[in-house]
N, C-alpha and C positions, 0 to 999 in steps of 0.2 A: 644378783639382780633377777627378780622373778620376771619371766616372759609375759608380755601383755598380748593376749589373744583377742582379736576384735573382728567384727563384721562377718559373722558366720552366715553361711548360706542357709535358706529355709529348709533345703533338702540336702543331706550330705552326699558327696560323691566319693570316689576312690581317693584315698590320701595321696596316692602317687601323682595325682594331677596338681597337688599343691595349691588348690584354689578355694578350699572350704572356708578359709579365714585368712587373716593376716596376723603374723606373729612379730611383735616388735621387741627384740631382745636388747636394744640399745637405748631404751627410753623408759623413764619412770614418771607416772602421773604426778604433777606437782601437788603437794599437800597444802601449802600456804598460798591462798589466793588473795592478792592485794586488790586495791581499787583499780578501776579502768575508767578514765574520765574523757578520753579523746573520742567522743562520739558526736557526730554532726547529724541533726535530724531536720529534714525538709518535709514539711507537711502542713496542712491547714490546722488552725488552732483547735485543740480538743480531739484531734484524730489519733494522736499517739499519747499513750500514758506510760510513764516511766516510774521506776522505783516502787512499783506495787507488786508485791509477791504474787507469783503465778502459782495456782494450785498444782500440787504434784500430781501428775498423771503418768502412769506407766506407759511407755511406748510399746507398740506391737512388736517392733523389731529394734531398731536403733543400732548405733555403732557398737555399744557394749554396756553392760550393766554398771561397771565401775565409773564410766564416764557419765552415764545417765544420772547416777546417784550424785555425782559431783555437781551437775547442773541444778538438780533439785535442792541440794543442801548448801551450795556455796556460790551460786551465781552472783556475779558482780554487775550484771546488767539484766534487768527484767523489763521487758517492753511489750505492751499490748497495742495492737493496731486495729482500728475499726474502719471498715468500708461500708458505706450505706448508699441508698439509691440517689439521694439528693446531691451528695458530694462525691465526685469521682476523680478527684485530684490524685496524682501519683504521690507515693511516699518513698523517700530515700533515706536510708540509714548508712552512714559511713563510719566504720570503726578503724581508726588510724593508730597503728602501733608506733608510738613515738614517745620520746622522753622516758618517763618512768612507766608508761603504759605498755607493758609487754606480755601481759597475761589476761586474756579475756575468756570469761565463762558466761555466755549469754543464753537467756531463756526468752524466746520470742513467741508470741501468740498472735495470729492474724485471723480476724473474724470478718468474713464477707457476708453481710446481711442479705436477706432475700432480695433478689433483683439487682444487687449492687454490681459495680464494675470498676476495676482499677488495677494499678500496677504497684508492686512493692519491690524496691531495689535494696538488696543487702550487699554492701561492699566492704571487704576486709583487705587492708593494704598495710605494708610495712614501710616505715619512713626510711629514706636513704641515709639519713643522718644517724650517727652513733651506731654504725654497722655492728661493732663488737657487742654492744649492749643488746641489740635486737637479733643477734644470731640465734637466740633461744626463744623467740616469740612463740607463744602458745595460745591456740584457740580451740575451745571446746564449746559447741553450741547445739541447742535444740530449737527447732522452729516447727510449730504446730499450726496447720492451716485448717480452718473450719469454713467450708463453702456451703452456704445455705441454698435453698431451692432457687433455681434460675440465676444464680450469681455467676460472675465471670471474672476470675482473678488470675493475674499473672505475677509470678514471683521470680525475680532475677537475682541469682546468687553469684557474686564475683569474688574469687579468691586470687588476690594479687600479693600474697605474703611472700617473703623472701624464701630462697631455696633451703635455708637451714631451720626454718620454723616448723612447728607441728600444727597440723590442722585436722580437726575432727568435727564433723557436722552430721546431725540426724534431723531429717525433715520428714514430717508425717502429715498427710492430707486426708481429710474426710470429706467426701464429695456427695452432696445430696441430689435429689431429683433434678434433672435437666441443668445441673450446674457444671461449670468447666473450671479446671485448675490447669494452668499452663506454666511450666517451670523451665527456665533457661539457666544453665549453669556454665560458668567459665572457671576452670580449675587449673591454675598455673603454679601456685605456690605451695611450699611445704617440703621439707626433707622427707616427711611422710604426710600424705593427704588422704584421709579416710572418710568416705561419704556413704551414708545410708539413707536412701529415699524410699518411703513406703506410701503408696497411694491406695486408698480404700474407696472404690467406686461402689458406694453402698446402695444407691437407689436407681430406678429406671432412668435411662437416657443421660446418665452422668458421664462426663468425659474428662480425660486427663492426657496431658502431653508432657514429656520430658525431652528437651533438647540440650545436649551437653557437649562441650569441647574441653579437651585437656591437653596440656603440653608439659612433658617431663624432660629434665636435663640433668647432667652430672649423675648423681646417684639417688635421685628422687624415687620414692615409692608411692605409687598412686593405687588406691584400692577403692573400687566403685561397686556398690551393691544396690541395685534398683529392683523394687518389687511392687507388683500391683495385684490386688484382689478385686475381681469383677463379680459382684453379687447381683446387680440389677439387670433387668432386661434392656437390650439395645445399648448397653454401655460400650465405651470405646476408649482404648488406651494406645498411644503411639509413643515409642521411645526411640530416639536416635542419638547415637554417641559417635563423635568424630575426635580422633586424637593423634598426637605425634610424639615420638620418643627419640631423644638423641643421647649420645654418650652411653652411660651405663644405667640409664633410667629403666624402671620396671613398672608394669601396670597389670592389674587384675580387674577384669570386668565380670560382674555377675548380674544377670538380668532374669527375673522370674515373673512370668505372667500366669496367674492362677485363676482359671475359670471355675467359679463355684456353681453348685447345683441351683438352677433357677435363672441363670444368666443367659437366657435364650436370646439369640440373635446378637450376642456380644461379639465385638471384634477387638483383636489385639495384635500389634506389630512391634517388633523390636529389631534394631539393626545397629551394629557396632563395627567400626573400622578403625584400625590403628596403623598409622604410617611410621615405619621404622627408618630413622634417619642415620642409624649407625648399625654396625654388625654386632655390637655388644648390648644394644637395647633389647629388652625382653617383654613380650606381650602374652598374656593368658586371658582366655575368655570362656565363660560358661553361660550361654543363653539357655533358658529352660521354659518349657510350657507344661503346666499342670492343669488337669481338667477332670471335672466330675459332671459336666453338662455336655450333651451331644450336639446341640444346635448352636455351635459357635464357630468362629473363624479366627485362627491364630497363626502367626508367621514369625519366624525368628531367623536371624543370620548374624554371623560374626566372622571377621576376616582381618588379616594383617598383611602388610606387604611393603616392599621398599619403594622408594621414589622411582618413577618411570624414567629410565636412563635416556630414552628418546626425547621425552619432554624436557628433561634437564639440559640435554645437549642443544635442543632447539633454542631455549632461552639464552644459553651462553653464546650461541652464534649471533644473537641479537644484541650482544654487548654487555650482558649481565655477568657478574662474577658468579662462581658456584654458590657462594653464600647468599648473594642477592636472589639468585634463581630459586634456591631452596626456600627462602622466605616467601617468595611469590607463590610457590606451589602449595605451601602449608596454608597461607592465607586464603588461597582459592578453595582449598578443601574445606575450610572452616566458614567460608563466606555466607552460605545460605542460612547458617544458624546465626551468625553475627548480624546479618541483615534483618533478622526478626526483631532485633532490639531497636526500638523507635527513637531512643535518645541518642542523637548524633554525637554529642560530646563523649558519651560512654563508649560508643562504637570506636571512635578515634583513639580513646585511651587503650582499649583492648588491642587494636591493631598495632599501636606503638609498643605495647608490652610484648607482643609476638616478635617484633623486630629486635627488641632489646634482649629477649631470652634466647634468641637464635644467633646472636652475635658470637 
């Protein structure tokens, strides 16, 4: 079996760090892609177009060429979403891996017209029925966001697949003058979950935000690669990632802020923290700042640590079991990101998933 090498860093580091990419030697990309029909769309009429082939466009980065080619050539869900000034309703897409639907290759394009505002929710979940059938659920997706001048678009990506599935997603944003793209990610599912987010702050005063939480258990592998190019003057990017790992789960985080020549007065911040819930969980991180412009401000940090024993002891003296106390601590760490989600039902679903996955 040929090893699959994915999610390469834009700048290579020493191979001894083991973070330049992720190698999957226990997985082969499926060649036969069947239909996937279990999709629920909530949107106003005419806002979402399906089954219309999306023009192939090469990604700047992406998870990997072999997976990008598969989306361009074999996608079984092609969806275009249009946001305009007059209609600012939220759009929600739910992809439910159930019945015969266990292989999804989706190609999504989101166009936020000039001055538009709205939220798009992309939720991927595994059915609890037919667990044996859905042990090998497979998701490979590309989402392209085009934010026109003065638009304000939020995209929420929720991965609630089972722990034996494979999840790969490439998300690319192009942000024009005075536009804002706000991404919130919940990454809980997948024996391997590999995500690659690239944000191009192309014009003056463009802004981007990525807030992400992840939770790994058993032998899950989580590989995160976030990149932002800042071209315009007074552009701004903020990346915050909070995670927790238990059992033998592993995580690699790679975050790159690249200040290009001409990005005067640009600002960029990235912060990642991983809570280790067991001695066998492993966390790696590589935050990077690249710069060819002097008049900018960039900050980055990354850390990992165990649960505070004093905090755990305090909660247990108040009548909570160790497991219940651990759940409270994890949810508290994630809370400021979860609270940014305005949909109450979705927030409750995320909190319930944390409880279930920490049992």
